[in-house]
TORVEX-67776 format. One line per 10 residues: number of its first residue (from 1); for each residue y, x, z of C-alpha. Coordinates in Angstrom, 3 decimals. Layout:
NUM = Y/X/Z  ...
***
This chain:
1 = -2.931/-21.932/6.476  -2.971/-20.664/2.842  0.150/-18.675/3.352  -1.358/-16.665/6.304  -3.805/-15.440/3.582  -1.675/-15.284/0.483  1.270/-12.985/1.633  -0.766/-10.287/3.355  -2.915/-10.073/0.303  0.136/-9.865/-1.944
11 = 1.379/-7.114/0.361  -1.696/-5.393/0.260  -1.738/-5.261/-3.856  1.936/-4.405/-4.156  1.502/-1.227/-2.015  -1.832/-0.183/-3.994  -0.078/-0.830/-7.219  2.519/1.574/-6.159  0.378/4.201/-5.657  -0.093/4.204/-9.464
21 = 2.465/6.274/-10.279  1.395/8.772/-12.559  3.026/12.215/-13.712  1.751/13.903/-17.257  2.764/16.192/-19.695  4.740/13.261/-21.455  6.332/11.624/-18.527  9.161/12.979/-17.020  10.800/11.990/-13.508  14.861/10.615/-14.223
31 = 15.856/13.805/-12.489  13.809/16.153/-15.268  15.572/13.814/-18.036  18.458/15.362/-19.623  17.750/18.644/-17.647  17.695/21.932/-19.225  14.458/23.600/-19.338  12.377/26.903/-20.086  10.619/26.814/-23.315  8.094/29.758/-23.690
41 = 4.733/30.220/-26.563  1.649/30.519/-26.107  -2.098/29.999/-26.876  -4.337/27.903/-25.132  -7.282/30.123/-24.407  -8.769/28.199/-21.673  -8.885/24.164/-20.680  -10.842/22.850/-17.837  -11.111/18.734/-16.911  -10.119/18.654/-13.039
51 = -9.513/15.802/-10.818  -6.153/15.369/-9.124  -5.912/13.474/-6.025  -2.566/12.568/-4.209  -3.049/12.570/-0.163  -3.469/9.007/0.875  -0.285/7.375/2.746  -2.750/5.414/4.876  -1.273/2.123/3.297  -4.183/0.907/1.879
61 = -6.437/1.150/5.152  -3.226/-0.429/7.137  -3.240/-3.331/4.628  -6.800/-4.000/3.808  -7.164/-4.234/7.569  -4.647/-7.060/8.110  -5.469/-8.954/4.973  -9.038/-8.729/6.213  -8.320/-9.528/9.852  -6.146/-12.245/8.488
71 = -8.915/-13.925/6.384  -11.520/-12.847/8.963  -9.828/-15.065/11.889  -10.085/-17.918/9.586  -13.965/-18.385/9.973  -15.218/-19.433/12.710  -13.913/-20.633/16.206  -13.701/-19.694/19.696  -15.255/-15.798/20.494  -16.956/-16.315/16.772
81 = -13.072/-16.667/14.971  -12.488/-13.184/17.148  -15.451/-11.609/15.792  -14.898/-12.716/12.581  -11.290/-11.360/12.682  -12.656/-8.072/14.178  -15.447/-7.863/11.528  -12.581/-8.366/8.721  -10.192/-6.260/9.768  -13.424/-3.342/9.690
91 = -14.272/-4.422/6.339  -10.815/-4.940/5.157  -9.988/-1.451/6.389  -12.908/0.196/4.374  -12.068/-1.528/1.425  -8.535/-0.660/1.424  -9.163/2.650/2.141  -11.398/3.138/-0.982  -9.210/1.246/-2.943  -6.049/3.495/-2.334
101 = -8.600/6.811/-2.797  -9.771/5.051/-6.540  -5.966/4.592/-7.476  -4.518/8.010/-6.372  -7.239/10.024/-8.445  -6.148/10.889/-12.402  -7.880/12.740/-15.024  -6.418/16.064/-15.158  -6.769/19.192/-17.050  -6.460/23.008/-15.871
111 = -4.645/24.605/-19.041  -4.815/28.749/-19.131  -2.339/29.840/-21.770  -1.553/33.498/-22.925  2.291/33.643/-23.675  3.403/35.366/-26.472  4.365/37.838/-23.624  1.123/38.891/-22.734  1.407/36.885/-19.750  -1.852/34.867/-18.760
121 = -0.570/31.481/-16.579  -2.395/28.668/-15.692  -1.053/24.864/-15.760  -2.512/21.868/-13.700  -1.323/18.612/-15.311  -2.569/15.310/-16.025  -4.487/14.493/-18.962  -2.020/13.461/-22.105  -2.424/10.744/-24.913  -1.910/14.161/-27.325
131 = -5.419/16.088/-26.778  -5.422/19.813/-26.198  -7.586/22.153/-27.083  -8.809/26.060/-26.756  -6.623/28.053/-29.413  -3.945/25.493/-29.899  -0.617/26.873/-29.843  1.676/25.536/-27.515  5.314/25.091/-25.786  5.429/25.881/-22.205
141 = 8.445/23.563/-20.448  9.647/24.695/-17.231  12.262/22.705/-15.553  14.789/23.985/-12.687  12.463/22.374/-10.091  9.620/24.485/-10.654  7.545/21.657/-12.456  5.839/23.044/-15.538  3.991/21.562/-18.589  2.083/22.546/-21.698
151 = 2.880/20.218/-24.624  1.677/20.966/-28.330  4.243/22.033/-30.969  5.714/18.997/-32.717
***
């Protein structure tokens, strides 16, 4: 009986933790490593905090419903057991959906940069460990896949 509860809970935890992958200005995907990037320079003219939220996969809701249903089914007997399982599935689905949503939200920055060429661009990226501020001179790195990031000068 204990395994009936433990295994679904572990699966839900694994699914939710897989949603934690982040991509900030100082984080590169394996495809971006060892890839040539175009570098331009400029000055930050504006910076604003934003929230970056990935699309939900539904795995949190589904996993929560399964885990809640399994846990609920261990309570009561007869028709009470069925009601407990259904109630547990509903509560688990809501909690799992909320958990996935929270894991998919990240603090980001909307960075406006005036390039040395005179062109103004806006780039949104996750907030880095290295703080950026208005007036900072920065590098703008553009990869071949089209992803762009703002990095402080070394």
